[in-house]
C-alpha positions as CSV (number, residue, x, y, z in Angstrom):
1,M,99.3,73.4,80.3
2,R,101.8,75.8,82.0
3,V,100.4,78.8,83.8
4,L,102.2,81.8,85.2
5,I,100.5,83.8,87.9
6,M,101.8,87.4,88.4
7,A,100.5,88.9,91.6
8,D,100.3,92.2,93.4
9,M,98.7,93.3,96.7
10,E,96.9,96.5,96.1
11,G,94.1,95.0,94.0
12,V,93.2,92.4,96.6
13,S,89.7,92.5,98.3
14,G,89.9,94.0,101.7
15,I,93.0,96.2,101.0
16,V,92.6,100.0,100.7
17,R,95.6,101.5,102.7
18,W,99.4,101.5,102.4
19,D,99.8,100.1,105.9
20,Q,98.1,96.9,104.6
21,V,100.8,96.4,101.9
22,T,103.9,97.7,103.7
23,G,106.1,95.2,105.5
24,G,106.3,95.7,109.2
25,K,103.2,97.7,109.6
26,A,100.5,96.5,112.0
27,Q,98.0,95.7,109.2
28,Y,100.5,94.0,106.9
29,E,100.1,90.5,108.2
30,E,96.4,90.6,107.6
31,G,97.1,91.9,104.1
32,R,99.5,89.0,103.4
33,R,96.8,86.5,104.3
34,L,94.3,88.1,102.1
35,Y,96.8,88.3,99.3
36,T,97.8,84.6,99.6
37,E,94.3,83.3,99.6
38,E,93.5,85.1,96.3
39,I,96.5,83.4,94.8
40,N,95.1,80.1,96.1
41,A,91.8,80.8,94.4
42,A,93.6,81.4,91.0
43,V,95.5,78.1,91.5
44,R,92.3,76.2,92.2
45,G,90.7,77.6,89.0
46,A,93.8,76.9,86.9
47,K,94.0,73.3,88.2
48,A,90.4,72.7,87.4
49,A,91.0,74.0,83.9
50,G,93.8,71.5,83.3
51,A,97.0,73.3,84.3
52,T,99.8,70.9,84.9
53,E,102.4,73.4,86.1
54,I,101.6,76.6,88.0
55,V,104.2,79.2,89.1
56,A,103.1,82.2,91.1
57,V,105.3,85.2,91.2
58,D,105.1,87.7,94.1
59,C,105.4,91.1,92.3
60,H,104.7,93.3,95.3
61,G,107.4,95.6,96.7
62,A,106.5,95.7,100.4
63,G,109.7,97.3,101.5
64,G,113.0,95.8,102.9
65,D,113.2,92.1,103.3
66,Y,109.4,91.8,102.6
67,S,109.8,93.1,99.0
68,F,108.6,90.4,96.6
69,N,108.3,88.2,99.6
70,S,104.7,88.8,100.9
71,F,103.1,85.4,100.3
72,V,102.5,83.4,103.5
73,P,104.3,80.1,102.5
74,E,102.4,77.8,104.8
75,L,99.1,79.0,103.4
76,L,99.9,78.5,99.8
77,H,98.1,75.9,97.7
78,P,100.2,72.8,97.4
79,D,99.7,72.5,93.7
80,C,101.7,75.7,92.8
81,E,105.3,76.7,93.1
82,W,106.2,80.3,93.9
83,V,108.9,82.8,93.2
84,A,110.0,85.2,95.9
85,G,112.7,87.9,96.1
86,H,113.1,88.3,92.3
87,P,113.5,91.7,90.7
88,W,110.2,93.2,89.6
89,S,109.1,92.3,86.1
90,R,112.2,90.2,85.4
91,Y,111.2,86.6,86.1
92,T,111.2,85.0,82.7
93,E,112.2,81.3,83.3
94,L,108.7,79.9,82.7
95,L,108.1,82.2,79.8
96,E,111.3,81.1,78.2
97,Q,110.4,77.4,78.7
98,G,107.0,78.0,76.9
99,C,104.1,79.3,79.0
100,D,100.6,78.8,77.8
101,A,98.9,81.6,79.7
102,A,99.3,84.3,82.4
103,L,96.9,85.2,85.1
104,F,97.3,88.6,86.8
105,V,95.9,88.6,90.4
106,G,95.5,91.6,92.7
107,M,96.4,94.3,90.2
108,H,96.0,98.0,90.7
109,A,95.3,100.9,88.3
110,R,98.0,103.1,86.8
111,N,99.0,106.4,88.3
112,N,96.5,109.3,88.3
113,T,93.4,107.1,88.1
114,P,90.6,108.8,90.1
115,D,88.8,105.6,91.1
116,G,92.0,103.5,91.3
117,V,92.6,102.1,94.8
118,L,96.2,102.7,95.8
119,C,96.9,103.6,92.1
120,H,100.5,104.1,91.0
121,T,102.9,103.1,88.3
122,I,106.0,101.3,89.7
123,S,106.9,104.2,92.0
124,T,104.7,106.8,93.7
125,V,107.5,109.3,93.4
126,K,109.0,108.8,89.9
127,W,106.8,107.4,87.2
128,Y,104.0,109.9,86.6
129,N,102.8,108.5,83.3
130,L,104.2,105.8,80.9
131,W,103.5,105.0,77.3
132,F,104.4,102.1,75.0
133,N,104.1,103.8,71.6
134,D,100.7,105.4,72.0
135,D,99.4,103.1,74.7
136,L,99.2,104.7,78.2
137,V,100.0,101.8,80.5
138,G,100.4,100.9,84.1
139,E,102.0,97.9,85.8
140,S,99.6,95.5,84.2
141,G,100.6,96.8,80.7
142,I,104.3,96.4,81.6
143,N,103.9,92.8,82.7
144,A,101.6,92.0,79.8
145,A,104.3,93.3,77.4
146,L,106.9,91.1,79.2
147,C,104.7,88.1,78.7
148,G,103.9,89.1,75.2
149,H,107.6,89.3,74.3
150,Y,107.7,85.5,74.8
151,G,104.4,84.9,73.1
152,C,102.4,84.3,76.3
153,P,98.9,85.9,76.4
154,V,97.4,87.4,79.6
155,V,93.9,85.8,79.9
156,L,92.8,87.0,83.3
157,V,93.2,90.2,85.4
158,T,91.7,90.6,88.9
159,G,91.7,93.8,91.0
160,D,89.5,96.8,91.3
161,E,87.1,98.0,88.6
162,A,89.5,100.7,87.4
163,V,92.3,98.2,86.5
164,C,89.8,95.9,84.9
165,R,88.7,98.8,82.6
166,E,92.3,99.8,82.0
167,V,93.5,96.3,80.8
168,R,90.5,95.8,78.5
169,E,91.4,99.0,76.7
170,I,95.0,98.0,76.3
171,L,94.8,94.2,75.8
172,S,91.4,93.0,74.6
173,D,87.7,93.4,75.1
174,G,87.5,89.6,75.3
175,L,89.9,89.4,78.3
176,T,88.4,87.9,81.4
177,T,88.4,90.3,84.3
178,V,87.3,90.0,87.9
179,A,86.6,93.2,89.9
180,V,86.6,92.5,93.6
181,K,86.1,96.1,94.6
182,R,85.0,99.5,93.2
183,G,87.2,102.4,94.1
184,L,85.5,105.4,95.8
185,G,88.9,107.2,95.7
186,R,92.5,106.3,96.2
187,Y,92.0,105.1,99.7
188,S,88.4,103.9,99.8
189,A,86.4,101.2,98.1
190,R,83.1,99.4,98.1
191,Q,84.3,95.8,98.3
192,I,83.2,92.2,97.8
193,P,83.9,90.1,100.9
194,P,87.0,88.0,100.5
195,V,85.3,84.6,100.6
196,R,83.0,85.6,97.7
197,A,85.8,87.4,95.9
198,R,88.0,84.3,96.0
199,Q,85.2,82.2,94.4
200,M,84.9,84.8,91.7
201,I,88.6,84.6,91.0
202,E,88.6,80.8,91.0
203,D,85.7,80.8,88.5
204,G,87.4,83.5,86.4
205,A,90.6,81.6,86.2
206,Y,88.8,78.5,85.1
207,K,86.8,80.4,82.5
208,A,89.8,82.3,81.2
209,L,92.0,79.3,80.7
210,K,89.2,77.2,79.1
211,N,88.6,80.1,76.6
212,R,92.2,81.2,76.1
213,N,92.6,80.4,72.4
214,G,91.0,83.6,71.3
215,I,93.3,85.9,73.3
216,Q,96.4,87.2,71.7
217,A,99.6,88.1,73.4
218,Y,100.2,91.9,73.9
219,V,103.2,92.9,71.7
220,P,103.7,96.7,71.3
221,A,104.4,97.6,67.7
222,K,108.0,97.4,66.5
223,P,110.2,99.5,66.5
224,T,109.0,100.5,70.0
225,T,109.2,103.9,71.7
226,I,108.8,104.0,75.5
227,R,108.0,107.4,76.9
228,I,108.1,108.1,80.7
229,Q,106.8,111.3,82.2
230,I,108.8,111.9,85.4
231,D,107.0,113.2,88.4
232,N,110.1,114.7,90.1
233,V,112.8,116.4,88.1
234,E,115.5,115.1,90.5
235,K,114.6,111.6,89.3
236,L,115.8,112.3,85.8
237,A,119.3,111.7,87.2
238,D,118.5,108.0,87.4
239,F,118.4,107.8,83.6
240,I,121.5,109.9,82.7
241,G,124.1,108.1,80.7
242,R,122.0,105.1,79.7
243,P,122.5,104.1,76.0
244,G,119.5,104.7,73.8
245,V,117.9,107.1,76.2
246,E,117.2,110.8,75.6
247,F,115.3,113.5,77.3
248,E,112.5,115.8,76.4
249,K,111.2,118.9,78.3
250,S,107.9,120.6,77.9
251,P,106.6,123.7,79.8
252,N,104.9,121.4,82.4
253,A,106.7,118.1,82.3
254,N,109.9,116.2,81.9
255,Y,110.1,113.0,79.8
256,V,112.5,110.2,79.3
257,I,112.4,108.6,75.8
258,S,113.8,105.1,75.0
259,R,113.7,103.7,71.5
260,G,114.4,100.1,70.5
261,D,114.0,97.6,67.7
262,D,111.4,95.9,69.9
263,W,109.8,96.4,73.3
264,M,112.4,94.4,75.3
265,Q,115.3,96.5,73.9
266,A,113.5,99.7,74.7
267,W,112.5,98.5,78.2
268,N,116.0,97.2,79.1
269,Q,117.4,100.7,78.4
270,V,115.2,102.3,81.2
271,W,114.4,99.5,83.6
272,H,117.1,98.3,86.0
273,W,117.7,94.7,87.1
């Protein structure tokens, strides 16, 4: 069984501030360790469930040379391999080879979620809201669609209560989720201590993979329309001249519209490499 782990930092137990997830800040090294140990917990659960190949992808943009390079290598579980330094939401090697299931660890809620710890969608200064057809999605939805394009189902999501609620609405009520904290605002949370949170993630990964047959891959309906509400009008310039992309303006918002025969075509038109 091949398993892909896609990981982010903001949804990890113990993390509630940007300084904990930003490379070079005083609290970042502690955040890296907390992050890596939650990956290890998912690896242990996957191995116990029968995984024969596990690849963990660091999907966290920590800034500078730390972007997509926040795992602490010497702490990583020896039974996984990991991907560092790869453009966000673009690692497809294992998916192309045939991946049986994906585990999302350390996820955060989409932008504008009142109880979402460090909530945002891709960028805190550009992507205000994002829809795949009628589905309002965040980063978990984007990566689920990437996996779904290759027929791979997401069977586990861990993070705060807000992102667990979000993914069940988009993906499946039967999805296994593990909430390691409850947001009290964007920068505050009531949290489960890391040692216990890691055991919950390990158990969740095992359960999700043992019961994965009932979970379908997330594939937005075809043809696919992607609609992005842009937070800052200056950021519209990033999309000018892209084939298949058009603009829409309402009294209170600016939108980028991308249409494609399927999700990947529509996504490629708006997301850079």
